[in-house]
C-alpha positions in Angstrom: 13.1 -19.9 -56.7 15.3 -16.9 -55.9 13.8 -14.2 -53.6 14.0 -11.7 -56.5 12.1 -14.0 -58.8 9.5 -14.8 -56.1 9.0 -11.1 -55.4 8.4 -10.2 -59.1 6.1 -13.2 -59.4 4.0 -12.1 -56.4 3.9 -8.5 -57.5 2.6 -9.5 -60.9 0.0 -11.8 -59.2 -1.1 -8.9 -57.1 -2.0 -6.6 -60.0 -5.7 -7.5 -59.6 -5.7 -6.9 -55.9 -7.5 -3.9 -54.3 -4.7 -3.5 -51.7 -2.5 -0.5 -52.0 1.1 -0.8 -53.3 2.8 -0.7 -50.0 0.8 -3.6 -48.6 1.5 -5.7 -51.7 5.2 -4.8 -51.6 5.4 -5.6 -47.9 3.8 -9.0 -48.0 5.5 -9.9 -51.3 8.9 -9.1 -49.8 8.3 -11.3 -46.7 6.9 -14.2 -48.6 9.6 -14.0 -51.3 12.4 -14.5 -48.7 10.3 -17.2 -47.0 9.8 -19.0 -50.3 13.5 -18.9 -51.1 14.5 -20.1 -47.6 12.0 -22.9 -47.8 13.4 -24.1 -51.1 17.0 -23.8 -49.9 16.4 -25.7 -46.7 14.0 -28.3 -48.0 11.3 -26.8 -45.6 7.7 -25.9 -46.2 6.5 -22.3 -46.6 4.5 -22.9 -43.5 7.7 -23.4 -41.6 9.5 -20.3 -42.9 6.5 -17.9 -42.9 4.6 -19.1 -39.8 1.3 -19.2 -41.7 -0.8 -22.3 -41.9 -2.6 -23.3 -45.1 -5.9 -21.6 -44.2 -4.4 -18.3 -43.2 -2.0 -18.2 -46.2 -4.9 -19.1 -48.6 -7.0 -16.1 -47.3 -4.1 -13.7 -47.4 -3.1 -14.8 -50.9 -6.7 -14.5 -52.3 -6.7 -10.9 -50.9 -3.3 -9.8 -52.1 -2.1 -12.1 -54.8 -5.1 -13.7 -56.5 -3.0 -14.7 -59.4 -0.7 -16.9 -57.3 -3.1 -18.1 -54.5 -3.3 -21.7 -55.7 0.4 -22.2 -56.0 1.1 -20.4 -52.7 -1.3 -22.8 -50.9 0.5 -25.8 -52.5 3.9 -24.4 -51.2 2.5 -24.2 -47.7 3.0 -27.9 -47.1 0.4 -28.2 -44.3 0.2 -26.5 -41.0 3.0 -24.4 -39.5 4.8 -26.0 -36.6 3.6 -24.7 -33.2 5.6 -21.5 -32.5 8.2 -21.4 -29.7 7.1 -19.4 -26.7 9.4 -16.5 -27.6 7.9 -16.3 -31.1 4.3 -16.4 -29.7 5.2 -13.7 -27.3 6.5 -11.4 -30.0 3.4 -12.0 -32.1 1.2 -11.2 -29.0 3.1 -8.0 -28.3 2.5 -6.9 -31.9 -1.2 -7.7 -31.8 -1.7 -5.8 -28.5 -0.3 -2.7 -30.1 -1.8 -3.2 -33.6 -4.1 -0.8 -35.5 -6.1 -2.0 -38.5 -8.2 -4.8 -39.7 -7.5 -8.0 -37.9 -7.8 -10.1 -41.0 -4.7 -8.5 -42.3 -2.9 -7.6 -39.0 -3.0 -11.1 -37.5 -1.1 -12.8 -40.4 1.2 -9.8 -40.7 2.1 -10.1 -37.0 2.6 -13.9 -37.4 4.9 -13.3 -40.4 7.0 -10.7 -38.4 7.2 -12.9 -35.4 8.4 -15.9 -37.4 11.0 -13.9 -39.4 12.3 -12.4 -36.1 13.8 -15.9 -35.5 16.2 -15.4 -38.4 19.8 -14.0 -37.8 19.9 -10.7 -39.6 18.4 -7.3 -39.0 14.7 -7.5 -39.0 14.3 -5.4 -42.1 16.5 -7.8 -44.0 14.7 -10.9 -42.7 11.5 -9.4 -43.9 13.0 -8.8 -47.3 12.5 -5.0 -47.1 14.7 -2.4 -48.9 16.0 -0.8 -45.8 15.2 0.0 -42.1 13.1 3.0 -43.2 10.6 0.6 -44.7 10.4 -1.3 -41.5 9.7 2.0 -39.7 6.9 2.8 -42.1 5.4 -0.7 -41.5 5.5 -0.1 -37.8 4.0 3.4 -38.1 1.2 2.2 -40.3 0.2 -1.0 -38.5 1.7 -0.8 -35.0 1.7 3.0 -34.3 1.6 2.8 -30.5 4.5 0.4 -30.5 6.4 2.7 -32.8 5.7 5.5 -30.4 7.1 3.5 -27.5 10.3 2.9 -29.4 11.0 6.6 -29.2 14.8 6.1 -28.9 14.7 4.2 -32.2 16.2 1.0 -30.8 16.8 -1.8 -33.2 13.4 -3.5 -33.7 14.4 -7.0 -32.8 16.1 -5.8 -29.6 13.1 -3.6 -28.8 10.5 -6.4 -29.4 12.4 -8.9 -27.2 12.8 -6.2 -24.5 9.0 -5.8 -24.6 8.6 -9.5 -24.3 11.0 -9.7 -21.3 9.3 -6.8 -19.6 5.9 -8.5 -20.0 7.3 -11.6 -18.4 8.7 -9.8 -15.5 12.5 -9.9 -16.0 15.1 -7.5 -17.3 16.8 -8.1 -20.7 20.1 -6.6 -19.4 21.6 -5.5 -16.1 22.2 -1.8 -17.0 19.6 0.5 -15.4 19.4 2.7 -18.4 20.5 2.1 -22.0 23.0 5.0 -21.9 24.9 3.2 -19.1 25.2 -0.1 -21.1 28.6 -1.2 -22.4 26.8 -2.7 -25.4 24.8 0.4 -26.4 25.8 0.1 -30.1 24.3 -3.4 -30.5 20.9 -2.0 -29.6 21.0 1.5 -31.2 23.8 1.3 -33.8 23.2 1.6 -37.6 21.5 -1.2 -39.4 23.4 -1.3 -42.6 23.4 -4.2 -44.9 22.3 -5.5 -48.3 18.6 -6.2 -49.0 17.9 -9.8 -49.8 15.9 -8.6 -52.8 18.6 -6.2 -54.0 18.4 -7.3 -57.6 14.6 -6.9 -57.9 14.8 -3.5 -56.2 17.6 -2.4 -58.6 15.4 -3.3 -61.5 12.6 -1.2 -60.1 14.8 1.9 -60.4 15.7 1.3 -64.1 
């Protein structure tokens, strides 16, 4: 299933949910790219989303009641134990989270797992652009958003937070402005959204 098709399917399945539109769009986007990746790689949805069967089932019943059964089937069992780096990112997110834990915990797990992918975080989450990622952070991790006052790229910022919590520096430069690789942390995050076709159709 393509990410565009998966996104449209999930959004239709969420029509009966009481969640607001941004929450539905956010989780549908992340799950859509995770579903497409799982199919392309012969993996389970648990592997590409980080959510085990029980957690995904509860999230699906809340947001996508019309697709809950099939999503649970796609899970394929429990998610593999996260690497220490992934666990640390999830823990940082949870420390700075704001909102109901029943939604925040799976959201943090999804973000931490998708952080392991190679693109900009907003792309690996299936979002339209970096602005949507900023809105996500402002809504659910506002204290973390406030700490990223210089607007560092989110993957870089999260890993810097992990390194600081473990007592070592991510790079040798004393301040970011002195770093020879400044652009890799603060440059633009241009690129094509993984769900570009679905998003184009929304504007028609």
